[in-house]
ZAZA-579158 format. One record per residue (C-alpha): z, x negated, y negated. Coordinates in steps of 0.5 Angstrom, whole numbers, padded with zeros to 4 digits, always signed. Layout:
REM ZAZA-579158
ZXY;...
REM end
This chain:
REM ZAZA-579158
+0233-0146-0227;+0231-0152-0230;+0228-0152-0238;+0226-0156-0243;+0232-0157-0248;+0227-0155-0254;+0227-0148-0251;+0235-0148-0249;+0237-0144-0256;+0232-0138-0253;+0237-0137-0247;+0243-0133-0251;+0250-0133-0247;+0247-0137-0241;+0251-0142-0238;+0248-0149-0238;+0249-0156-0236;+0245-0162-0239;+0241-0167-0236;+0241-0173-0240;+0236-0171-0246;+0231-0168-0243;+0233-0162-0239;+0238-0157-0238;+0240-0153-0232;+0241-0145-0233;+0246-0142-0228;+0243-0135-0228;+0245-0130-0223;+0240-0129-0217;+0240-0121-0218;+0236-0122-0224;+0230-0125-0220;+0224-0122-0215;+0218-0126-0213;+0214-0123-0219;+0219-0125-0224;+0216-0132-0224;+0211-0133-0230;+0214-0127-0234;+0217-0128-0241;+0222-0133-0241;+0221-0135-0234;+0214-0139-0233;+0213-0143-0227;+0216-0150-0230;+0223-0147-0230;+0223-0146-0223;+0225-0153-0220;+0220-0156-0216;+0222-0157-0208;+0222-0164-0205;+0221-0166-0198;+0223-0173-0194;+0217-0178-0194;+0219-0183-0188;+0219-0181-0181;+0218-0214-0178;+0216-0214-0185;+0220-0219-0189;+0215-0225-0189;+0209-0220-0191;+0212-0219-0198;+0214-0226-0200;+0221-0225-0199;+0224-0230-0195;+0220-0235-0198;+0224-0234-0205;+0230-0233-0201;+0230-0239-0197;+0228-0243-0204;+0235-0246-0207;+0232-0245-0214;+0232-0238-0213;+0236-0235-0207;+0236-0228-0209;+0239-0223-0204;+0241-0218-0209;+0248-0221-0212;+0251-0216-0218;+0245-0211-0217;+0247-0204-0215;+0242-0200-0211;+0242-0192-0212;+0240-0188-0206;+0239-0180-0208;+0237-0177-0201;+0241-0174-0195;+0247-0178-0196;+0249-0184-0192;+0253-0186-0185;+0258-0190-0189;+0261-0192-0182;+0255-0196-0180;+0256-0203-0179;+0250-0205-0184;+0254-0202-0190;+0260-0207-0189;+0260-0213-0193;+0262-0220-0190;+0270-0218-0192;+0269-0212-0187;+0270-0207-0193;+0264-0202-0195;+0258-0205-0199;+0258-0197-0202;+0261-0197-0209;+0262-0189-0209;+0259-0183-0206;+0257-0176-0210;+0257-0171-0204;+0253-0165-0208;+0255-0161-0201;+0262-0161-0201;+0266-0157-0207;+0273-0157-0204;+0274-0164-0202;+0277-0167-0209;+0274-0168-0216;+0267-0168-0218;+0264-0174-0222;+0266-0174-0229;+0261-0170-0233;+0259-0166-0227;+0261-0159-0225;+0260-0159-0217;+0261-0163-0211;+0266-0169-0209;+0266-0176-0211;+0269-0181-0206;+0271-0188-0209;+0270-0195-0205;+0278-0195-0204;+0277-0188-0201;+0271-0191-0197;+0275-0197-0195;+0281-0193-0193;+0277-0189-0188;+0274-0195-0185;+0281-0197-0183;+0283-0190-0181;+0283-0187-0173;+0279-0181-0177;+0275-0183-0182;+0272-0176-0184;+0279-0174-0185;+0279-0178-0191;+0272-0178-0193;+0268-0173-0190;+0261-0174-0193;+0256-0175-0187;+0248-0176-0187;+0246-0171-0182;+0239-0172-0182;+0239-0180-0183;+0234-0181-0188;+0238-0183-0193;+0242-0188-0188;+0235-0191-0187;+0233-0192-0194;+0239-0195-0196;+0239-0200-0190;+0232-0202-0191;+0234-0204-0198;+0241-0207-0197;+0243-0207-0190;+0247-0213-0187;+0243-0217-0183;+0244-0216-0175;+0240-0222-0171;+0240-0218-0165;+0237-0212-0167;+0232-0217-0171;+0234-0213-0178;+0236-0215-0185;+0236-0211-0191;+0232-0214-0197;+0238-0215-0201;+0244-0215-0197;+0248-0218-0202;+0247-0212-0207;+0252-0206-0207;+0250-0198-0206;+0252-0192-0210;+0250-0185-0206;+0248-0178-0209;+0248-0174-0203;+0243-0168-0205;+0245-0161-0203;+0239-0157-0200;+0235-0152-0204;+0238-0145-0206;+0235-0140-0202;+0233-0136-0208;+0229-0141-0210;+0226-0142-0203;+0225-0134-0203;+0221-0134-0210;+0216-0140-0208;+0215-0137-0201;+0218-0142-0197;+0222-0141-0191;+0229-0141-0191;+0230-0146-0185;+0226-0151-0188;+0230-0157-0191;+0228-0159-0198;+0231-0161-0204;+0231-0158-0212;+0228-0162-0217;+0234-0161-0222;+0239-0164-0216;+0235-0170-0216;+0235-0171-0223;+0243-0170-0223;+0243-0175-0217;+0239-0180-0222;+0244-0179-0227;+0250-0180-0223;+0247-0187-0221;+0246-0189-0228;+0253-0187-0230;+0256-0191-0225;+0252-0197-0226;+0253-0196-0234;+0261-0196-0233;+0260-0202-0229;+0255-0206-0233;+0251-0207-0227;+0243-0207-0226;+0241-0201-0222;+0235-0200-0218;+0234-0193-0216;+0229-0191-0210;+0226-0184-0209;+0223-0183-0202;+0222-0176-0203;+0216-0172-0205;+0213-0165-0207;+0206-0163-0208;+0208-0158-0213;+0206-0159-0220;+0199-0161-0223;+0199-0168-0220;+0199-0171-0227;+0206-0174-0229;+0208-0168-0233;+0214-0165-0229;+0221-0165-0231;+0223-0171-0226;+0217-0175-0227;+0218-0175-0234;+0226-0177-0233;+0224-0182-0229;+0219-0185-0234;+0225-0185-0239;+0230-0188-0234;+0225-0194-0232;+0225-0196-0239;+0232-0197-0240;+0235-0204-0240;+0236-0207-0233;+0234-0201-0229;+0228-0200-0224;+0225-0194-0221;+0221-0194-0215;+0218-0188-0212;+0214-0186-0205;+0206-0185-0206;+0207-0179-0201;+0205-0178-0193;+0199-0173-0195;+0193-0178-0194;+0191-0175-0187;+0194-0168-0188;+0188-0164-0190;+0192-0160-0195;+0188-0162-0201;+0181-0159-0203;+0177-0161-0209;+0172-0157-0212;+0166-0157-0217;+0163-0151-0221;+0157-0153-0225;+0154-0146-0228;+0157-0140-0231;+0159-0135-0226;+0158-0140-0221;+0163-0139-0215;+0165-0145-0210;+0169-0142-0204;+0174-0146-0200;+0177-0144-0193;+0184-0145-0191;+0186-0144-0184;+0193-0141-0183;+0197-0143-0177;+0201-0138-0173;+0208-0142-0175;+0207-0141-0182;+0209-0134-0185;+0211-0136-0192;+0208-0141-0196;+0204-0142-0203;+0198-0145-0205;+0197-0148-0212;+0190-0149-0216;+0190-0153-0222;+0184-0153-0227;+0184-0158-0233;+0184-0155-0240;+0179-0152-0243;+0176-0149-0237;+0178-0142-0234;+0177-0140-0227;+0178-0133-0223;+0180-0132-0216;+0177-0127-0211;+0180-0127-0204;+0178-0125-0197;+0183-0124-0191;+0182-0126-0184;+0180-0119-0182;+0175-0119-0188;+0179-0115-0193;+0176-0117-0200;+0180-0117-0206;+0176-0117-0213;+0176-0123-0218;+0183-0124-0221;+0182-0127-0228;+0187-0131-0232;+0192-0128-0236;+0199-0130-0240;+0204-0127-0235;+0201-0122-0230;+0204-0123-0223;+0199-0119-0218;+0202-0116-0212;+0197-0115-0206;+0198-0111-0200;+0193-0111-0194;+0191-0105-0190;+0189-0109-0184;+0195-0114-0184;+0202-0115-0186;+0201-0120-0191;+0203-0119-0198;+0200-0124-0203;+0203-0126-0210;+0198-0128-0215;+0199-0131-0222;+0193-0133-0225;+0196-0137-0231;+0192-0139-0237;+0196-0145-0238;+0202-0148-0236;+0207-0150-0241;+0208-0157-0239;+0201-0159-0238;+0197-0154-0242;+0192-0153-0236;+0191-0147-0232;+0195-0146-0226;+0193-0140-0220;+0199-0140-0216;+0198-0136-0209;+0204-0134-0205;+0204-0132-0198;+0209-0127-0195;+0208-0126-0188;+0201-0129-0187;+0196-0127-0182;+0194-0132-0178;+0187-0134-0178;+0181-0136-0184;+0183-0134-0191;+0177-0135-0196;+0178-0136-0203;+0172-0136-0208;+0173-0140-0215;+0169-0137-0220;+0167-0141-0227;+0168-0137-0233;+0165-0142-0238;+0158-0145-0239;+0160-0152-0237;+0161-0156-0231;+0169-0155-0228;+0172-0159-0223;+0179-0156-0220;+0184-0158-0215;+0188-0154-0210;+0194-0156-0206;+0198-0154-0200;+0205-0155-0199;+0207-0162-0197;+0212-0165-0192;+0215-0160-0187;+0214-0154-0191;+0208-0152-0187;+0206-0154-0180;+0200-0158-0178;+0196-0152-0176;+0195-0150-0184;+0190-0154-0187;+0183-0154-0191;+0177-0153-0187;+0174-0158-0192;+0179-0162-0195;+0179-0168-0199;+0184-0174-0198;+0184-0176-0205;+0189-0174-0211;+0194-0173-0206;+0200-0177-0209;+0206-0173-0209;+0211-0172-0215;+0214-0176-0218;+0209-0181-0216;+0205-0179-0221;+0210-0181-0226;+0206-0187-0231;+0212-0192-0231;+0216-0192-0225;+0213-0196-0219;+0209-0192-0214;+0208-0195-0207;+0204-0193-0202;+0204-0196-0194;+0201-0201-0190;+0202-0203-0183;+0204-0210-0183;+0201-0211-0176;+0194-0209-0177;+0194-0211-0185;+0191-0204-0186;+0193-0198-0190;+0197-0193-0186;+0193-0187-0185;+0198-0182-0187;+0199-0185-0194;+0197-0181-0200;+0191-0183-0204;+0190-0183-0212;+0188-0183-0217;+0193-0178-0221;+0189-0171-0223;+0188-0174-0230;+0185-0180-0227;+0191-0185-0228;+0192-0191-0224;+0196-0189-0218;+0199-0192-0213;+0201-0198-0216;+0202-0202-0210;+0202-0203-0203;+0208-0205-0198;+0210-0205-0191;+0211-0198-0189;+0210-0197-0181;+0215-0199-0176;+0220-0202-0180;+0227-0203-0176;+0232-0200-0180;+0239-0197-0179;+0240-0190-0176;+0246-0185-0174;+0251-0187-0170;+0251-0194-0171;+0245-0195-0168;+0238-0198-0170;+0231-0196-0169;+0224-0196-0173;+0221-0191-0178;+0215-0190-0182;+0212-0187-0188;+0211-0189-0196;+0219-0187-0197;+0220-0194-0192;+0215-0198-0197;+0218-0195-0203;+0225-0198-0200;+0222-0204-0198;+0219-0205-0205;+0226-0203-0208;+0229-0209-0205;+0224-0213-0208;+0225-0210-0215;+0233-0212-0214;+0231-0219-0213;+0227-0219-0219;+0233-0216-0223;+0238-0221-0220;+0233-0226-0223;+0232-0223-0230;+0239-0219-0231;+0244-0222-0227;+0242-0230-0228;+0240-0228-0235;+0233-0231-0234;+0230-0225-0238;+0235-0221-0241;+0230-0216-0244;+0228-0214-0236;+0227-0207-0234;+0223-0203-0229;+0217-0202-0233;+0217-0210-0234;+0218-0211-0226;+0213-0207-0224;+0208-0210-0229;+0210-0217-0226;+0209-0215-0219;+0202-0212-0221;+0200-0219-0223;+0203-0223-0217;+0200-0218-0212;+0196-0220-0206;+0189-0218-0207;+0183-0219-0202;+0176-0222-0206;+0172-0216-0202;+0176-0211-0205;+0175-0208-0212;+0182-0207-0216;+0185-0203-0218;+0183-0197-0213;+0186-0190-0211;+0188-0193-0204;+0191-0200-0205;+0193-0199-0213;+0193-0206-0215;+0194-0210-0208;+0200-0211-0204;+0207-0213-0206;+0208-0220-0206;+0215-0223-0210;+0213-0230-0208;+0206-0229-0212;+0210-0226-0218;+0215-0232-0218;+0209-0237-0217;+0205-0233-0223;+0211-0235-0227;+0211-0242-0226;+0204-0244-0225;
REM end
C-alpha cells in the first residue's frame, strides 16, 4: 500500500519503506484484503498503488537538434548528463549503448525483479544493483548473462533509452538525441497479483505499480546525486486511474523532483486520444439523469471504470445489464462497498460510491467488473444537487482492456494519462514528423480541473530505435515523443549546468524555456488541448535567448 507520510502513524506495527518525504510503502499481508477492503477504514482508494502501462508501441531535424549540435558554439550531445530510465529494463548488450571506447554507457542497473543476484542498492530492500564495472565485465565475457542476468524481455525500455542516448549507427539511419550522455536504469517489477485482483485487472496483463515507479525515480536520483551529475528522468508509462488532476502520489513526487537543481522530468501524454475510453457528461437540473453506455467485448472479463465528480456536487449511479436487469441508484457514502450479483448473467460488480477521495476531495464512483458479461451496459448518473454538474468517466488505459470495450458516445478530450497531469514536469504529446500533423492516438488535455496539458508536441510516429537482439526497428507513441524531448532537456541541462551558463537551472525552468522557444503556427491559437504550447524546437529556445 502507498500512504501519505502524514497518516503513517495511524498504521501501528506495520513494516514500511519511505519514498523521499512524500509517501511510504506499507507491507501488509495479502490475506488481510478482499475486493471490498478497498474504501474501508484505513484503506481508501488512494492507498492502493495505481497501475501503469507502456506508452509506445527521421526526427532530429524536426526539433532543431542538428542545428544546435552542428553549431560549434553549442555542440550539445549530453556530455556529463545522466539519463534515468524507469521502465522494462535495458538490453545492455546492444551496440547502441556502447561508448566510443567500447565500454558500456550504462552507469548502473537496478533490477527490481532479481532478488538473489547480489546486493540491493543502498537504501532499498529488494532487487539487485549491477554496476558499470560488472556490466563491462559481462560485455567481455562469452556468457554475459552469467555476470549481469538483467534483461529487457519487452524491449520498451531499450527503445526509450536508445532514442534518448543511443550511439549513432549510420547504416541504420539512427542516432540518439544525446549520444554522449550516460544512462542509469531502474527495471520495474510487474505489479503484484493482489493489487491486480483488488482493482479487477486480469492476472496476465503487463502493468507496473505506482510505488515501484517512485522507487525507480528515487534510485535514479540517488545515483545522480552521488556522482554530482545533472539528471533527466523519462517516464514513458501512463495510467487512466485517478482524478486526472495531478494530485496522485507519483504526480506530486515528480513535481517535487522537477524543481530539484539540475534535474529534469519528462512524461508522456498518453495514447488514449482515439481509444474511446473517456466519457464526459453534464446534468443540469436536480434529479436529472444522464445516461452513458459501455460496449464490453468478449475478451474483457476483468476491468474497472471510474466516475469523477468535482466538489461540492454529488451523484448517484444506477445500472442496467445487457440482459436488462436493473440496479437501483447507489448513493454516495463514506466507506460502503456494494457487491452486486446478477440473476441472468455471471457478472459480479463491486461499486464504491465515495463521497470524496482523500487526495483531491472530489467524488469518485469506482465500478469493478468481475466476469463481465459481453454486450451493452447502461449507466445512469443522477444529479443529487440543484445546480449543473459535469462529470468524467474513464475506462482502463493501454493493454488493460481490448479495443472491443469502449464508450458508445465517447469524448477524446481530458485523456492525458497519469502522471502527465502533474503540473511541473514537461508533458509531451506526439506528432507525425512526415505529415506534421498530430498523431491520432495522442491523448488530449486539458486536465480535469482545466490545467494546461499537454505542454508540448514532439516527433512520435515511426521513429527509428534500438530493439532487442542488437537490431533496429521503428516505434510510435507519446512515450517515444517523451524520449525525444528528454534528450533535448539533457542538451539544455548540459548547456546550463555542465557548462555553467545558468547554474540555477532545473526541469521546470527547462520546460518554460522550451515553451517560449516552441514552434507555433499563426493559424492556431495556443495553448490548446491538442498541441499545448506548440512543437518542441531547441534551436528556437537558444535563438530566443540570444535575440
